[in-house]
N, CA, C and O of each residue as an XYZ file, in Angstrom:
212
protein
N       0.916     80.209     46.803
C       2.210     79.772     47.317
C       3.300     80.154     46.318
O       3.134     79.963     45.113
N       4.390     80.682     46.804
C       5.484     81.126     45.939
C       6.372     79.960     45.531
O       6.538     79.003     46.288
N       6.943     80.043     44.329
C       7.886     79.020     43.869
C       7.200     77.754     43.388
O       5.973     77.663     43.350
N       8.011     76.791     43.026
C       7.533     75.505     42.538
C       8.167     74.420     43.387
O       9.350     74.127     43.216
N       7.418     73.818     44.294
C       8.003     72.828     45.206
C       8.539     71.575     44.517
O       9.360     70.863     45.094
N       8.092     71.296     43.295
C       8.562     70.096     42.604
C       9.913     70.295     41.927
O      10.516     69.323     41.473
N      10.399     71.522     41.849
C      11.684     71.787     41.207
C      12.838     71.511     42.159
O      12.775     71.834     43.345
N      13.886     70.913     41.623
C      15.075     70.626     42.420
C      15.799     71.929     42.755
O      15.752     72.890     41.987
N      16.461     71.952     43.897
C      17.228     73.131     44.284
C      18.644     72.722     44.679
O      18.895     71.585     45.078
N      19.553     73.671     44.557
C      20.940     73.503     44.983
C      21.352     74.799     45.669
O      20.666     75.814     45.552
N      22.469     74.763     46.382
C      23.003     75.960     47.028
C      24.306     76.336     46.333
O      25.198     75.504     46.170
N      24.403     77.578     45.935
C      25.598     78.066     45.244
C      26.764     78.127     46.231
O      26.628     78.743     47.289
N      27.908     77.505     45.917
C      29.058     77.516     46.831
C      29.753     78.879     46.925
O      30.565     79.090     47.826
N      29.452     79.799     46.018
C      30.084     81.109     46.030
C      29.298     82.093     46.900
O      29.857     82.709     47.807
N      28.006     82.236     46.619
C      27.215     83.222     47.357
C      26.388     82.600     48.479
O      25.886     83.316     49.346
N      26.240     81.263     48.472
C      25.506     80.588     49.532
C      24.001     80.630     49.379
O      23.279     80.194     50.275
N      23.518     81.143     48.271
C      22.073     81.249     48.056
C      21.530     80.009     47.359
O      22.206     79.426     46.512
N      20.315     79.604     47.710
C      19.696     78.480     47.007
C      19.200     78.926     45.632
O      18.780     80.070     45.456
N      19.252     78.018     44.667
C      18.705     78.313     43.344
C      17.992     77.083     42.819
O      18.312     75.956     43.199
N      17.020     77.306     41.940
C      16.179     76.226     41.433
C      16.579     75.790     40.033
O      17.224     76.518     39.278
N      16.163     74.562     39.725
C      16.318     74.008     38.383
C      15.692     74.953     37.382
O      14.643     75.543     37.642
N      16.338     75.098     36.235
C      15.802     75.917     35.150
C      15.738     75.074     33.889
O      16.525     74.147     33.696
N      14.791     75.416     33.041
C      14.597     74.644     31.813
C      15.873     74.584     30.969
O      16.168     73.557     30.357
N      16.628     75.687     30.939
C      17.852     75.694     30.126
C      18.913     74.735     30.651
O      19.852     74.393     29.931
N      18.767     74.291     31.926
C      19.718     73.361     32.524
C      19.228     71.922     32.489
O      19.858     71.056     33.097
N      18.124     71.632     31.797
C      17.509     70.302     31.882
C      18.454     69.163     31.498
O      18.349     68.070     32.055
N      19.364     69.392     30.568
C      20.279     68.335     30.138
C      21.602     68.311     30.910
O      22.369     67.355     30.794
N      21.870     69.351     31.692
C      23.154     69.444     32.395
C      22.998     69.721     33.889
O      23.953     70.159     34.529
N      21.835     69.479     34.451
C      21.571     69.815     35.852
C      22.587     69.202     36.806
O      22.956     69.833     37.797
N      23.048     67.979     36.527
C      24.025     67.336     37.405
C      25.353     68.094     37.445
O      26.065     68.022     38.447
N      25.701     68.817     36.383
C      26.952     69.553     36.323
C      26.836     70.990     36.822
O      27.850     71.639     37.080
N      25.602     71.493     36.961
C      25.406     72.882     37.388
C      25.798     73.023     38.852
O      25.303     72.285     39.704
N      26.691     73.977     39.149
C      27.150     74.191     40.525
C      26.914     75.616     41.000
O      26.835     75.861     42.204
N      26.800     76.564     40.064
C      26.698     77.969     40.430
C      25.360     78.550     39.984
O      24.795     78.129     38.974
N      24.856     79.529     40.754
C      23.540     80.087     40.467
C      23.554     81.035     39.273
O      22.517     81.289     38.661
N      24.727     81.554     38.948
C      24.800     82.553     37.882
C      26.182     82.564     37.246
O      27.133     81.979     37.765
N      26.265     83.236     36.124
C      27.550     83.403     35.439
C      28.504     84.218     36.315
O      29.709     83.966     36.325
N      27.973     85.178     37.037
C      28.797     85.996     37.920
C      29.469     85.140     38.994
O      30.663     85.291     39.256
N      28.703     84.244     39.614
C      29.274     83.373     40.639
C      30.258     82.377     40.026
O      31.273     82.049     40.641
N      29.968     81.904     38.839
C      30.878     80.970     38.186
C      32.230     81.641     37.946
O      33.275     81.016     38.125
N      32.210     82.910     37.543
C      33.458     83.634     37.313
C      34.210     83.915     38.605
O      35.439     83.970     38.607
N      33.484     84.092     39.702
C      34.102     84.418     40.995
C      34.588     83.178     41.740
O      35.221     83.307     42.788
N      34.309     81.980     41.225
C      34.605     80.754     41.967
C      36.054     80.633     42.403
O      36.323     80.176     43.514
N      36.993     81.031     41.558
C      38.404     80.870     41.893
C      38.825     81.778     43.043
O      39.687     81.402     43.837
N      38.240     82.951     43.144
C      38.627     83.859     44.218
C      38.036     83.425     45.557
O      38.562     83.787     46.609
N      36.953     82.658     45.529
C      36.297     82.224     46.748
C      36.790     80.850     47.191
O      36.997     80.620     48.382
N      36.978     79.941     46.245
C      37.317     78.557     46.586
C      38.765     78.200     46.279
O      39.085     77.029     46.076
N      39.635     79.188     46.244
C      41.039     78.950     45.933
C      41.715     78.193     47.077
O      41.885     78.751     48.161
N      42.102     76.938     46.859
C      42.716     76.150     47.933
C      44.071     76.699     48.384
O      44.496     76.416     49.504
N      44.753     77.470     47.550
C      46.049     78.022     47.917
C      45.903     79.247     48.815
O      46.868     79.665     49.454
N      44.715     79.819     48.867
C      44.481     80.983     49.698
C      44.195     80.639     51.150
O      44.062     81.535     51.984
N      44.099     79.366     51.459
C      43.814     78.945     52.826
C      45.122     78.876     53.614
O      46.133     78.380     53.117
N      45.087     79.381     54.852
C      46.316     79.368     55.678
C      46.637     77.994     56.189
O      47.630     77.814     56.893
């Protein structure tokens, strides 16, 4: 079976893809919102409230 079913998952608000808990995030998992540094950098262009009509 692929993956680890016991690991928590979240959905990235930028790309919409699910991502799993990682050991490097063990102390900050509640604050993690993006699947990658690339998505974190792109967040303003995707979720900009002023860009909505």
